[in-house]
C-alpha positions in Angstrom: 5.0 -35.8 -32.7 3.5 -35.4 -29.2 -0.2 -36.1 -28.8 -2.0 -32.7 -28.9 -4.9 -34.1 -26.8 -2.6 -34.5 -23.8 -1.9 -30.8 -23.8 -5.6 -30.1 -23.1 -5.8 -32.4 -20.1 -6.6 -30.3 -17.0 -7.9 -31.3 -13.6 -9.9 -29.5 -10.9 -8.5 -29.1 -7.3 -9.5 -32.7 -6.5 -7.5 -34.1 -9.4 -10.6 -35.1 -11.5 -10.2 -34.3 -15.2 -12.3 -31.4 -16.4 -15.2 -32.0 -18.7 -15.6 -30.1 -22.0 -18.0 -27.6 -20.4 -15.7 -27.0 -17.5 -12.8 -26.5 -19.8 -14.9 -24.0 -21.8 -15.8 -22.2 -18.6 -12.1 -22.1 -17.6 -11.1 -20.7 -21.0 -13.9 -18.0 -20.8 -12.7 -17.1 -17.3 -9.2 -16.8 -18.6 -10.3 -14.6 -21.5 -12.3 -12.4 -19.2 -9.3 -12.0 -16.9 -7.1 -11.0 -19.8 -9.7 -8.4 -21.0 -10.1 -7.0 -17.5 -6.3 -6.6 -17.2 -6.2 -4.7 -20.5 -9.1 -2.5 -19.4 -7.4 -1.8 -16.1 -4.2 -0.9 -17.9 -6.0 1.4 -20.3 -7.9 3.2 -17.5 -4.6 3.6 -15.5 -2.8 5.0 -18.5 -5.7 7.3 -19.2 -5.7 8.6 -15.6 -1.9 9.0 -15.7 -2.0 10.9 -19.0 -4.9 13.2 -18.0 -3.5 14.1 -14.6 0.1 14.7 -15.8 -1.3 16.9 -18.6 -3.3 18.9 -16.0 -0.3 19.3 -13.7 2.0 20.4 -16.6 -0.4 22.8 -18.2 -2.4 24.2 -15.2 0.0 24.5 -12.4 1.8 27.8 -11.8 5.2 26.3 -11.7 7.3 29.4 -11.3 5.3 30.8 -8.4 5.0 27.3 -6.7 8.8 26.6 -7.1 9.5 30.0 -5.4 7.5 28.8 -2.4 9.4 25.5 -2.4 12.7 27.4 -2.6 12.1 28.9 0.9 11.6 25.5 2.6 14.0 24.4 5.4 14.7 21.0 3.8 17.2 19.9 6.4 14.6 20.3 9.2 11.9 18.8 6.9 14.0 15.7 6.2 14.8 15.2 9.9 11.2 15.5 11.0 9.8 13.3 8.3 12.5 10.6 9.0 11.8 10.6 12.7 8.0 10.3 12.1 8.5 7.6 9.5 10.9 5.7 11.7 8.1 5.6 14.4 5.7 4.5 11.7 7.9 1.6 10.6 8.4 0.5 14.3 4.6 0.3 14.7 4.2 -1.5 11.4 6.9 -4.0 12.4 5.3 -4.5 15.8 1.9 -5.1 14.1 3.4 -7.5 11.6 5.3 -9.5 14.3 2.1 -9.7 16.3 0.1 -11.4 13.5 3.1 -13.6 12.5 3.7 -14.9 16.0 1.2 -17.7 15.5 3.1 -19.0 12.4 6.6 -18.6 13.8 6.9 -17.5 17.5 10.7 -17.2 17.1 10.6 -14.3 14.7 13.0 -11.5 15.7 11.8 -7.9 15.8 15.0 -6.6 14.3 14.9 -8.8 11.2 11.3 -7.9 10.6 12.2 -4.2 11.1 14.7 -4.2 8.2 12.3 -6.0 5.9 9.5 -3.6 6.8 11.6 -0.5 6.5 12.8 -1.4 3.0 9.7 -2.9 1.4 7.0 -0.6 3.0 9.1 2.5 2.2 9.7 1.4 -1.4 6.2 -0.1 -1.9 4.7 3.4 -2.4 6.1 3.5 -6.0 4.2 0.3 -7.0 0.7 0.3 -8.5 -1.8 0.2 -5.7 1.1 -0.2 -3.3 0.9 -3.9 -3.9 4.7 -4.0 -3.8 4.4 -4.5 -0.1 3.4 -8.1 -0.8 7.1 -8.7 -1.6 7.8 -9.1 2.1 5.9 -12.4 2.0 8.4 -13.8 -0.5 11.3 -12.4 1.5 10.1 -14.3 4.6 9.6 -17.4 2.5 13.1 -17.3 1.0 14.7 -16.7 4.4 12.8 -19.7 5.8 11.0 -17.7 8.4 7.3 -18.1 7.4 5.6 -20.1 4.7 4.1 -18.2 1.7 0.5 -18.9 2.5 0.5 -18.0 6.2 2.5 -14.9 5.2 -0.2 -14.1 2.7 -2.8 -14.4 5.5 -1.0 -11.9 7.6 -0.6 -9.5 4.7 -4.3 -9.7 3.9 -5.3 -8.9 7.4 -2.9 -5.9 7.5 -4.1 -4.6 4.2 -7.8 -4.9 5.2 -7.1 -3.0 8.4 -5.4 -0.2 6.6 -8.2 0.0 4.0 -10.8 0.0 6.8 -9.1 2.9 8.5 -8.7 4.9 5.2 -12.4 4.4 4.5 -13.3 5.5 8.0 -11.1 8.7 7.6 -12.9 9.4 4.3 -16.3 8.9 5.8 -15.3 11.3 8.7 -14.3 13.9 6.1 -17.8 13.8 4.6 -19.1 15.1 7.9 -17.0 18.3 7.7 -19.5 19.9 5.4 -21.0 20.1 1.9 -17.8 21.5 0.5 -16.1 18.1 0.5 -19.1 16.3 -0.9 -19.8 18.9 -3.6 -16.2 19.0 -4.8 -15.5 15.3 -4.6 -18.8 13.5 -5.1 -16.9 10.3 -6.2 -15.5 10.1 -2.6 -18.7 8.4 -1.4 -18.5 5.9 -4.3 -14.9 5.2 -3.6 -15.6 4.6 0.1 -18.5 2.3 -0.8 -16.3 0.3 -3.2 -13.6 0.0 -0.6 -16.0 -1.2 2.1 -17.5 -3.7 -0.3 -14.0 -5.0 -1.2 -13.1 -5.4 2.5 -16.3 -7.3 3.2 -15.8 -9.5 0.1 -12.3 -10.3 1.1 -13.3 -11.3 4.6 -16.1 -13.5 3.3 -13.6 -15.1 0.8 -11.0 -15.6 3.5 -13.2 -17.1 6.3 -16.3 -18.5 4.6 -15.3 -19.7 1.2 -14.7 -23.5 1.2 -14.6 -25.1 -2.3 -13.0 -28.3 -1.0 -9.9 -30.0 -2.3 -6.5 -28.4 -2.5 -8.0 -24.9 -2.5 -9.5 -25.5 0.9 -6.2 -26.7 2.1 -4.5 -23.6 0.9 -7.1 -21.4 2.4 -6.7 -23.2 5.8 -3.0 -22.2 5.7 -3.8 -18.6 4.8 -6.3 -18.5 7.7 -3.7 -19.9 10.0 -1.5 -16.9 9.4 -4.3 -14.3 9.8 -4.3 -14.3 13.6 -7.1 -14.3 16.1 -9.8 -11.7 17.1 -7.7 -10.7 20.1 -4.7 -10.2 17.9 -6.8 -8.2 15.4 -7.9 -5.8 18.2 -4.3 -5.1 19.2 -3.3 -4.8 15.5 -6.1 -2.3 15.0 -4.8 0.0 17.8 -1.3 -0.1 16.3 -2.8 0.7 12.9 -4.6 3.7 14.2 -1.3 4.9 15.8 0.6 4.4 12.6 -1.9 6.3 10.5 -1.8 9.2 13.1 2.0 9.3 12.4 1.3 9.5 8.7 -1.0 12.4 9.3 1.6 14.1 11.4 4.1 13.7 8.6 1.7 15.2 6.1 1.0 18.1 8.5 4.8 18.8 8.8 5.3 18.7 5.1 2.4 21.1 4.4 3.4 23.4 7.2 6.8 23.7 5.5 5.1 25.7 2.7 2.9 27.7 5.0 -0.3 25.5 4.9 -1.7 24.8 8.3 -4.8 22.5 8.6 -6.2 20.6 11.5 -5.6 16.9 12.2 -9.2 16.1 11.3 -8.9 17.8 7.9 -5.5 16.1 7.3 -7.1 12.7 8.0 -9.8 13.0 5.3 -7.2 14.6 3.1 -5.0 11.5 3.4 -8.1 9.3 2.8 -9.0 11.1 -0.4 -5.5 11.1 -1.9 -4.8 7.5 -0.8 -8.1 6.2 -2.2 -7.5 8.0 -5.5 -3.9 6.7 -5.8 -4.9 3.1 -5.0 -7.8 3.0 -7.3 -5.9 4.6 -10.2 -3.2 1.9 -10.0 -0.8 4.5 -11.3 2.8 3.7 -10.0 3.5 6.1 -7.2 0.3 8.0 -8.0 2.3 10.2 -10.3 0.1 13.1 -11.4 -3.0 11.6 -9.6 -1.6 12.6 -6.2 -0.8 16.1 -7.3 -4.3 16.7 -8.8 -6.1 15.3 -5.8 -4.0 17.2 -3.3 -4.4 20.5 -5.2 -8.2 20.0 -5.4 -8.5 19.0 -1.8 -6.4 21.9 -0.5 -8.4 24.3 -2.7 -11.6 23.0 -1.1 -10.2 23.9 2.3 -9.7 27.5 1.1 -6.0 27.4 0.4 -4.9 29.7 -2.5 -4.0 28.2 -5.8 -0.2 28.8 -5.7 0.0 27.5 -2.1 -2.2 24.5 -2.9 0.1 23.6 -5.8 3.2 24.0 -3.7 1.5 21.8 -1.1 0.8 19.1 -3.7 4.5 19.3 -4.8 5.6 19.1 -1.2 3.7 15.8 -0.8 5.7 14.5 -3.7 8.9 15.5 -1.9 7.6 13.8 1.2 7.2 10.6 -0.8 10.8 11.0 -2.1 12.1 11.3 1.4 10.3 8.1 2.3 11.8 6.3 -0.7 15.3 7.6 0.3 14.7 6.2 3.8 13.9 2.8 2.3 16.9 2.9 0.0 19.3 3.9 2.8 18.0 0.9 4.8 18.5 -1.4 1.8 22.1 -0.2 1.3 22.9 -0.8 5.0 21.2 -4.2 4.9 23.3 -5.2 1.9 26.5 -4.0 3.5 25.7 -5.9 6.7 24.9 -9.1 4.7 28.2 -8.8 2.8 30.2 -8.3 6.0 28.4 -11.2 7.7 29.2 -13.4 4.7 32.9 -12.4 4.8 33.4 -13.4 8.4 33.3 -17.2 7.8 35.7 -16.8 4.9 38.2 -14.9 7.1 37.9 -17.4 9.9 38.6 -20.3 7.5 41.8 -18.7 6.2 43.1 -18.3 9.7 
């Protein structure tokens, strides 16, 4: 029989065995983490169920589908793909810029394929955290270590969240209609800004010592420099402008024409709601928020519901873009693997 006492031996980052009080604190932290995960899952499922119920029971499906039936889908797919292609190019450029310090030899083309696939498909994951998969892809291909890649990803995500929060704050200046209809927007922006500040403090000021400090040093090494951040921020602004143009094109396809300023706070509201809900793909949540936002702008109910459905179609086009790149990447990899075999037979 193995000694049960050995199973409870744990050490801190410096390798020193934990005391009874430290083990108790560790167990309480683990229990708190498990409860928080259950609570998060419960809230996400509740948001999903409530929003889907609202969409199914309150949307005027027949009238909205008639509006969607008159859309020029060929032109829509072409326009969205062109705009999303530009967005992926900017995201790839931004990613290469921050990763250059960890690996100056990274090729733009290889990063493009990874970005096109993972960023396009990441929209269907809770909180869009699926984008973090690109860190593991880089690690497995021997391009960048996991921790420096994590540092680059954190900086990218913080920049995106900062821009989304800024767009939402700008939307609050449009008038009392936005604040009255969506009072939680102020709270969401406040939570987002607090999370960004907390993440920055944790990344650059937290130093517990031992192995954790060593890991954080590697993460910081991949996060770039202030000059790189400034350049990345410009690319981030340009990429979000392309997202706004894509949403404008999609809404215009069903006869909804709103200004670029309005589309920016609209994106902020829908994005914040989707991220905070942690519902995969924002199913139901996106439709409810989009419908409410468009109604606030004075769009009729049927048109607003058709616009909300059109944004779902926009998302499906983005996913198809990513799947197409994935299929081409697999075909290229298979062809590349077959060439050495053919050469050896000759």
